[in-house]
N, C-alpha and C positions, 0 to 999 in steps of 0.2 A: 603475963604473958617470955616466958625461960625463950630466946630466937636461938640463940644454939641446940635446941633442939630440934634446931632447922637440919642438920647438918646429920642425926640421929634418924635414919629409917625404924622402925620398928620392928623388933626379928621375931615377929608373929607373921610381920608382912612376909618377910622377906622366906624363913622358912615354908611358907606355907604355898608361895610361889614355884619355889627351888623345889619342893615335894610335889607336889598337883600332879594329882590321877592324868598319867597316858592312853589316849586313846587315838585309833590307826583314824589314817589320817581320813574322810568318808566324806561327800559331801550329804546333807541334809536333804529333809523332802520338799522341806519349804525355798532352799535354793537349787533346785535342778528342777521348781515348777515351769513350762516350759519349754524345757528345752529336750531334744530329741538321745536315742540315746547317744551319738555320733558325739554328740555338745555335749555330756554328762560326762561318756570316758575321754574326750580331751581340758575341758574344762576340772578333772581328775585328777589327770598326766601336770593342767598347770597347778596347782596343788600345792604334790609335792616335788617342781622343782621353783618356787620358789618356794618353800618350802629347808628344801639343802643345798638349793641359792642364798641366801641366806645367809647362812654360817651361822655366823657368831653379834652379827648387827640385826638392830632396832629397826622394825616400823615403824618410826615419830611421824605422826598427823597433826599435821597443821591446818590455823581457819580460823576462821572471824570466831563468833560467837551462834552459836548458833548449828551453825558449817555441816552435826551431827559425827563431831569428830569420836568421841563416846561410843554410841551407839549401834555406829555403823563399827567404832573398836572391839564396843564385846564379841561382837559378831567373826564378824572377821578373823578378833586373836582365833575365839571357837573353830573356823575354822579349816588352820592353820597351825592346828593343837601347842597354838605360845600365850604363857601368861598376860594373863590384860591389866596395863599398867594406868590409871588417870593423875593424872603429875599435880593439878590442883586438889584430888583425894589424897596424895599424898601431905602435900603441905601444909594440910588443915589435918589435917592426925596431926603429923608431928611438932608444927606452933601451936595443937591444944586451940584452934580458935579461926569462925569460918575466914573465908577469900573475901567478903562485903565485910566483916570484922576486923579486918587485919588495915586496911584499904581503909579504913575510916581513925582507925586508931593511928595508922602510922602510918601513913601517905603509899602509893606508887611505886614509888625510888625502892622504899621502903623491903617491898613485897619484894616485887622486879630480882633484886642482889637475897633475898632468902630464894626465888625462885630458882634463877637461875646454877645455883651451888645443890639442889636438888633436885633438879635435874642430871646437870650433873653426874652425878653419886648413880644415880639411877640409869646413865645410857652406861652407865657403867659396870650390865648386869645382867647384862647375854643379852638373848634370844628374844623378846614378846614387840608386843605392841605398844604403844606407848600415844596419848593423848594427848597435850604438852597444851593450854592456853591460847588465850588470840593471839598476845602481846609476846611468848616468850619467847616466839624465831622471830623477834626483833633484836632481842640479844645479841650482838655478830658475833660472843663470842659462847651464846648455845647456839648459832648457826656450823662454827669452828667446831660445837663438838658433836652435836648432829652429819654430820659431815663424815668425821672421822668413824666415826662408831653406829649411820646406819643410812633408812637409807626413806629420806623423807615426807611424805604424800601431803602435796592443796590440798581437800576439798571443797571448790571454789561454787563459789552462791551465790545468785545475782539476789539483790536487799527483799524483793518483796517476799521470798523462801527465805530469810533469814528472820524478818523482820514476824509471819506469821510462826515462826518459828519463837525466839527468846520472848513471843508473848504470852507461853503460857509458862513463865518463870521472873516475879519479881530481883532475886538474888540475885543481876545483875552489878556491880560494882561502876559500868562503866556509864552503863541504860540512866543510871541516879540523876544524870549531871546535867541531861534535857533531852527536850523530845528527841522516844527511839533510835525515830525514820532520821535526821539529821544525823545524831552522834554515828551511825551506823554506815551512811553517806562519805562520813571526816574516816570512818575510817579505815572503811573500802577504799578511799581515794588512797590514804598515807600509810596502809600495812601492803592492799593486790599488787604493788610495785616487786617490795619486798621477797611473798610467796612467790612470786614467780619462779621465784631460785634455787624452788624446793624438782629432788629428783623426779617426783611425778608428778600432773593434777590430772587431778578427778573432777569432772564437775559432781556436784549434788544437788541430787533433784528433787521434787517432790513424788518422790515412788517408794514403792518397801523397801526397807535398808537390806534385803536378803539379797533384792535387785543390783543395790548397790555395792557390794560387798562381792559378787556377779563383778561385776561391773571394777571393783579394782581390781581383784582378782587376774584378772585377764591385764591386761593394765598392768601390772608391777612385774606379772611378768615376764611379756613386754621385756619390761624396762631391764631385767635380771639375764637374758637372753635367750628368756623360750626360743626356739623353734619354730619359724612360719611357716605356718603347712598349704600345700599349693591349693590352690580355689580346686573342688571337684568343682569335674566340667558333664551336662548331664546328657544324658543319651539322648542321636540325632536318631529321630522316622525308622526307621527301615525307604 
């Protein structure tokens, strides 16, 4: 495996993201379910506000495995009419090996070196929704890059939710080291205090992904300065 390839993101991927077809920023049906017409209008305003206020920065999703970064990230990118990029997928494509294979053949430290360089390159690609691996934000250099070029969002989930989600997959290298519950709890103890430095924190609950996306947009809009509207007063009976 030529690891120098980690520094060369595939041109086809870059071109595809750059010339991706654009569409008007509109809410889809699933995201607007349960909202009043006034709430739909307000949510739409927030979507437009986020896209404008973001400028050249990336939206960077962080969190443990199973937090929903990829599933929520794809839908968030669609709502904001931005490219979605999964850092782990980019690493695998560039290295010609899966994350598990890289861990097994070269170790975690070696993987983190390549991960740091790939994420640094991706952050220079302009506005996008970037989902990162669970350990990426633990690197001080990566945190500094994200701070300079993006807005970080921590999808925070409790242990029960995480274990339910990761149990559907057996390709997580770190979970192969022992009992998943014990391993995950140790990761939470070490990583959550660092994740807490993210610009935005959103609870990753066991709800439909579109509900999560709506929540992310609301919290992100507030973080980017969306003006709070005064609460409407109910009319008193005469």
